[in-house]
Every structure is written in structure tokens, then in C-alpha cells.
C-alpha positions as a Markdown table, in Angstrom:
| # | Residue | x | y | z |
|---|---|---|---|---|
| 1 | Met | -7.5 | -9.8 | -4.7 |
| 2 | Ile | -7.1 | -9.2 | -0.9 |
| 3 | Tyr | -5.2 | -12.4 | -0.5 |
| 4 | Ser | -2.7 | -11.6 | -3.2 |
| 5 | Ile | -2.2 | -8.0 | -1.7 |
| 6 | Thr | -1.7 | -9.6 | 1.8 |
| 7 | Glu | 0.7 | -12.2 | 0.3 |
| 8 | Thr | 2.6 | -9.4 | -1.5 |
| 9 | Ala | 2.8 | -7.6 | 1.6 |
| 10 | Lys | 4.2 | -10.6 | 3.9 |
| 11 | Ala | 6.7 | -11.2 | 0.9 |
| 12 | Asn | 8.0 | -7.8 | 1.1 |
| 13 | Gln | 8.4 | -7.6 | 4.7 |
| 14 | Leu | 5.3 | -5.6 | 5.6 |
| 15 | Lys | 2.7 | -6.0 | 8.3 |
| 16 | Pro | -0.4 | -7.0 | 6.1 |
| 17 | Tyr | -2.9 | -5.5 | 8.2 |
| 18 | Glu | -1.2 | -2.1 | 8.6 |
| 19 | Tyr | -0.4 | -2.0 | 4.8 |
| 20 | Leu | -4.4 | -2.9 | 3.8 |
| 21 | Lys | -5.3 | -0.2 | 6.4 |
| 22 | Tyr | -2.8 | 2.4 | 4.7 |
| 23 | Leu | -4.2 | 1.5 | 1.3 |
| 24 | Leu | -7.6 | 2.0 | 2.4 |
| 25 | Ile | -6.8 | 5.5 | 3.9 |
| 26 | Glu | -4.7 | 6.7 | 0.9 |
| 27 | Ile | -6.6 | 5.4 | -2.3 |
| 28 | Pro | -9.8 | 7.4 | -1.7 |
| 29 | Lys | -7.6 | 10.7 | -1.4 |
| 30 | His | -6.9 | 10.3 | -5.1 |
| 31 | Met | -10.2 | 9.4 | -6.6 |
| 32 | Glu | -10.5 | 12.5 | -8.5 |
| 33 | Asp | -7.1 | 12.2 | -9.7 |
| 34 | Arg | -6.5 | 11.7 | -13.6 |
| 35 | Asn | -2.7 | 11.1 | -12.9 |
| 36 | Leu | -2.0 | 7.6 | -11.5 |
| 37 | Asp | 1.7 | 8.2 | -10.5 |
| 38 | Phe | 0.7 | 8.2 | -7.0 |
| 39 | Leu | 0.2 | 4.3 | -7.1 |
| 40 | Glu | 4.0 | 4.0 | -7.3 |
| 41 | Glu | 4.1 | 5.3 | -4.0 |
| 42 | Leu | 1.6 | 2.7 | -2.6 |
| 43 | Leu | 3.4 | -0.6 | -3.9 |
| 44 | Pro | 4.6 | -2.8 | -1.3 |
| 45 | Trp | 8.3 | -2.2 | -2.2 |
| 46 | Ser | 8.0 | 1.4 | -2.2 |
| 47 | Glu | 10.4 | 3.3 | -0.1 |
| 48 | His | 7.6 | 6.0 | 0.7 |
| 49 | Leu | 5.7 | 3.6 | 2.7 |
| 50 | Pro | 5.0 | 4.6 | 6.4 |
| 51 | Thr | 7.4 | 2.9 | 8.9 |
| 52 | Glu | 4.2 | 1.4 | 10.9 |
| 53 | Cys | 3.7 | -0.8 | 7.7 |
| 54 | Lys | 6.9 | -2.2 | 7.9 |
| 55 | Lys | 8.2 | -5.2 | 9.9 |
């Protein structure tokens, strides 16, 4: 699963380490959420990703 996330990040011109770090910080913030709409903002092609994740 990590390999797939890493390769998808690379294919979308992201820095894999920064992207994985961002996911591991953001996902736990939503553990109690019943609404999964926040996941759209975490996808590798999302415009909402921080600039440090982008190459």
C-alpha cells in the first residue's frame, strides 16, 4: 500500500516523503469524522495540498 501511495505521489509531481508525512499528520485529525469528504483534499492530485508536498 505504501509503495502504491509513493508511486502515485511521484506520478503527480509530489515529493513522496513530504506527501506521506502530510497524510500521517492529517488523517488522524479526522478519525472521529463520519463524513469522509475530507479525503478528496488528501488525494495526490488535489489542489488543497500544501506547497511543501509539491515538486
